[in-house]
C-alpha positions as CSV (number, residue, x, y, z in Angstrom):
1,M,69.9,49.8,265.5
2,P,69.1,46.1,265.7
3,A,65.6,45.1,264.7
4,K,63.2,44.5,267.6
5,L,61.1,41.4,268.1
6,P,57.4,41.8,269.1
7,P,56.7,42.2,272.8
8,T,57.3,39.1,274.8
9,R,53.6,38.3,275.2
10,R,53.0,34.8,276.4
11,S,51.2,32.4,274.1
12,K,48.7,29.8,275.2
13,R,51.6,27.4,275.6
14,G,53.5,29.8,277.8
15,N,56.2,30.5,275.2
16,T,57.4,33.9,274.1
17,P,57.5,34.8,270.3
18,Q,61.3,34.5,270.5
19,D,60.9,30.9,271.9
20,R,58.4,30.0,269.1
21,L,60.7,31.5,266.4
22,A,63.5,29.3,267.5
23,V,61.1,26.3,267.4
24,V,60.0,27.2,263.9
25,A,63.6,27.6,262.7
26,E,64.5,24.1,264.1
27,A,61.3,22.6,262.6
28,A,62.1,24.2,259.2
29,F,65.6,22.9,259.3
30,E,64.5,19.3,260.2
31,C,61.9,19.2,257.4
32,I,63.9,20.8,254.6
33,S,67.2,18.9,255.4
34,R,65.4,15.5,255.5
35,T,62.6,15.9,253.0
36,G,64.0,18.6,250.7
37,Y,62.9,22.1,249.9
38,R,60.5,21.3,247.1
39,R,58.6,18.6,249.0
40,T,58.4,20.4,252.3
41,Q,55.1,22.2,252.8
42,M,54.1,24.9,255.2
43,A,51.8,22.5,256.9
44,D,54.7,20.1,257.5
45,V,56.7,22.7,259.4
46,A,53.7,23.9,261.2
47,E,52.9,20.4,262.5
48,A,56.6,19.9,263.5
49,A,56.6,23.2,265.3
50,G,53.3,22.6,267.1
51,L,51.6,25.5,265.4
52,S,48.6,26.0,263.1
53,P,49.4,26.7,259.4
54,A,47.9,30.2,259.9
55,A,50.1,30.9,262.9
56,L,53.2,29.8,261.0
57,Y,52.7,32.8,258.6
58,S,53.3,35.2,261.5
59,Y,56.9,33.8,261.7
60,A,57.8,33.1,258.0
61,K,56.6,34.5,254.7
62,G,56.1,31.3,252.7
63,K,58.6,28.6,252.0
64,E,61.3,31.2,251.2
65,G,61.0,32.4,254.8
66,L,61.2,28.9,256.1
67,L,64.4,28.2,254.0
68,T,65.9,31.4,255.5
69,L,65.1,30.2,259.0
70,A,66.5,26.7,258.3
71,L,69.7,28.2,257.0
72,L,70.2,30.5,260.0
73,H,69.5,27.6,262.4
74,A,71.9,25.3,260.6
75,H,74.7,27.8,260.9
76,G,74.0,28.6,264.5
77,D,72.6,32.1,263.9
78,V,69.7,33.3,266.2
79,P,67.0,34.7,263.8
80,E,66.0,38.2,264.6
81,G,62.9,40.1,263.9
82,P,60.8,41.9,262.9
83,L,58.3,39.1,262.4
84,P,57.6,37.6,260.0
85,I,61.2,37.0,259.0
86,K,62.2,38.6,255.7
87,P,63.1,35.8,253.3
88,M,66.5,35.7,251.7
89,T,66.7,35.6,247.9
90,L,68.5,32.6,246.3
91,S,71.6,34.7,245.6
92,E,71.6,35.9,249.2
93,I,71.4,32.3,250.4
94,V,74.4,31.3,248.3
95,A,76.4,34.4,249.4
96,F,75.6,33.7,253.1
97,S,76.6,30.1,252.7
98,E,79.8,30.9,250.9
99,K,80.8,33.4,253.6
100,A,80.2,30.8,256.3
101,I,82.1,28.1,254.4
102,S,85.1,30.5,253.8
103,H,85.7,30.7,257.5
104,L,85.4,26.9,258.0
105,A,86.9,25.1,255.0
106,R,90.5,25.4,255.7
107,W,92.7,22.3,255.4
108,T,96.0,23.4,256.8
109,T,97.7,19.9,256.9
110,L,96.3,18.9,253.5
111,D,97.5,22.1,252.0
112,K,101.1,21.5,253.4
113,A,101.0,17.9,252.2
114,L,100.2,19.0,248.7
115,K,103.3,21.3,248.7
116,A,105.7,18.8,250.3
117,D,108.4,17.0,248.2
118,K,107.9,13.6,250.0
119,P,104.9,11.3,250.6
120,P,102.8,12.1,253.6
121,T,103.5,10.0,256.7
122,P,100.7,8.1,258.5
123,A,100.8,10.9,261.2
124,V,100.2,13.5,258.5
125,L,97.4,11.5,257.0
126,R,95.8,11.1,260.4
127,Q,96.0,14.9,261.0
128,I,94.3,15.5,257.6
129,G,91.5,13.3,258.8
130,A,91.4,15.0,262.2
131,E,90.9,18.4,260.7
132,A,88.1,17.1,258.4
133,Y,86.4,15.2,261.2
134,A,86.4,18.3,263.5
135,L,84.9,20.5,260.9
136,Q,82.2,18.0,259.9
137,S,81.3,17.2,263.5
138,A,81.0,20.8,264.5
139,N,79.1,21.9,261.4
140,R,77.0,18.9,260.6
141,K,73.7,20.8,260.4
142,G,75.0,23.2,257.8
143,I,76.5,20.3,255.8
144,W,73.3,18.3,256.0
145,L,71.3,21.3,254.7
146,I,73.7,22.1,251.9
147,D,73.9,18.5,250.9
148,R,70.1,18.3,250.6
149,L,69.7,21.6,248.8
150,S,72.4,20.7,246.3
151,L,70.1,18.0,244.9
152,E,67.4,20.6,244.1
153,L,69.1,23.9,243.5
154,P,71.7,24.2,240.8
155,E,73.4,27.2,242.5
156,I,73.9,25.2,245.6
157,E,75.1,22.2,243.7
158,I,77.8,24.3,242.1
159,M,78.9,25.7,245.5
160,Q,78.9,22.1,246.9
161,A,81.1,20.9,244.1
162,T,83.6,23.7,244.1
163,K,83.8,25.0,247.7
164,V,82.5,22.4,250.1
165,H,82.5,18.6,249.6
166,G,84.0,18.7,246.2
167,A,86.8,21.0,247.2
168,F,88.2,18.8,249.9
169,M,87.8,15.6,247.8
170,G,89.5,17.3,244.9
171,D,92.5,18.2,247.0
172,L,92.7,14.8,248.5
173,T,92.5,13.3,245.1
174,K,95.5,15.4,244.0
175,L,97.5,14.2,247.0
176,I,96.8,10.6,246.3
177,T,97.4,11.0,242.6
178,R,100.8,12.4,243.3
179,W,102.0,9.5,245.4
180,A,99.6,6.7,244.3
181,A,100.6,3.1,244.9
182,P,100.3,0.7,241.9
183,G,96.7,-0.2,241.1
184,I,95.2,2.7,243.1
185,V,92.5,4.8,241.4
186,P,93.0,8.2,243.1
187,D,89.5,9.6,242.9
188,V,87.9,6.4,244.1
189,A,90.3,6.2,246.9
190,A,89.6,9.8,247.9
191,R,85.9,9.3,247.8
192,N,86.2,6.2,250.0
193,A,88.2,8.1,252.6
194,V,85.8,11.0,252.6
195,E,82.8,8.6,253.1
196,M,84.6,6.8,255.9
197,L,84.7,9.9,258.0
198,A,81.2,11.1,257.1
199,W,79.3,8.5,259.2
200,P,81.2,8.9,262.5
201,S,81.6,12.6,262.3
202,M,78.1,13.5,261.1
203,H,75.6,10.9,259.9
204,R,75.6,8.7,263.0
205,H,73.7,11.4,264.8
206,R,70.8,10.7,262.5
207,D,71.2,7.0,262.2
208,A,68.1,5.2,263.6
209,W,69.7,1.7,263.4
210,L,73.1,2.1,265.1
211,K,73.8,4.0,268.2
212,P,77.4,3.3,269.4
213,E,77.8,2.7,273.1
214,A,81.1,4.5,273.2
215,S,82.4,8.0,274.1
216,E,82.8,10.7,271.5
217,E,86.6,10.4,271.9
218,E,86.5,6.6,271.3
219,I,84.4,7.0,268.2
220,R,86.7,9.7,266.9
221,E,89.9,7.7,267.6
222,T,88.4,4.6,265.8
223,A,87.5,6.7,262.8
224,L,90.8,8.4,262.5
225,T,92.8,5.1,262.9
226,Q,90.8,3.6,260.1
227,Y,91.0,6.7,257.9
228,A,94.8,7.0,258.2
229,A,95.2,3.2,257.5
230,L,93.0,3.5,254.4
231,L,94.9,6.4,253.0
232,A,98.3,4.9,253.9
233,A,97.4,1.9,251.8
234,T,97.0,4.2,248.7
235,I,100.5,5.7,249.1
236,R,103.5,4.0,247.6
237,K,106.1,2.9,250.1
238,K,109.3,3.9,248.2
239,K,110.2,7.4,247.5
240,S,110.3,8.3,243.8
241,S,109.5,11.2,241.5
242,P,105.9,12.1,242.1
243,K,103.3,11.7,239.3
244,K,102.1,14.9,237.8
245,A,98.6,15.8,239.0
């Protein structure tokens, strides 16, 4: 049977324990994804959640519990009791993240382009970008958290390099290498393309300096038009035997 949360007794602020758990999870995510796991302190999350440090321990057992809550929040999972939340081990965090990524990181158009015997058309390049944009936009919280943790935890860094950011850039590099125009450095071109999509699809939501006065569709269309043009410039125009990857 599913674990039960404590009774829905009202706190002084009029919130139930379930409400406060969601607030703590969001606060843990914001602190860790911005500041890092090592620099984030229990007091930081308590302040962000509007709780006393002592009260925070009724929701999470130490920083490991906060990291667990941050991870669940980033992937859209509603944390469940009993309280305080049982922390995941590092191996469990990696396994949870890999399982979530395996359902998301699917590059249908890029996979087909890698197997094709002719250079990708601008329409194909645009669709490759569209799939990446959609995934990044919908899962930006998880990506932000994994990006930040990869700077501190070797196990997360390996996963990032082989199954997340690095996996897509690796396949895109292979595609460009196969059909590269003269003077193009494939891995540099691939990294430029990946970074071009990162801001409009994800990072603009945290950008304190620029807030585009445009619709989501207009922002997406601008990004994909530029992305496809950039990649098209890396592909040679005339058909010839492809370079070996």
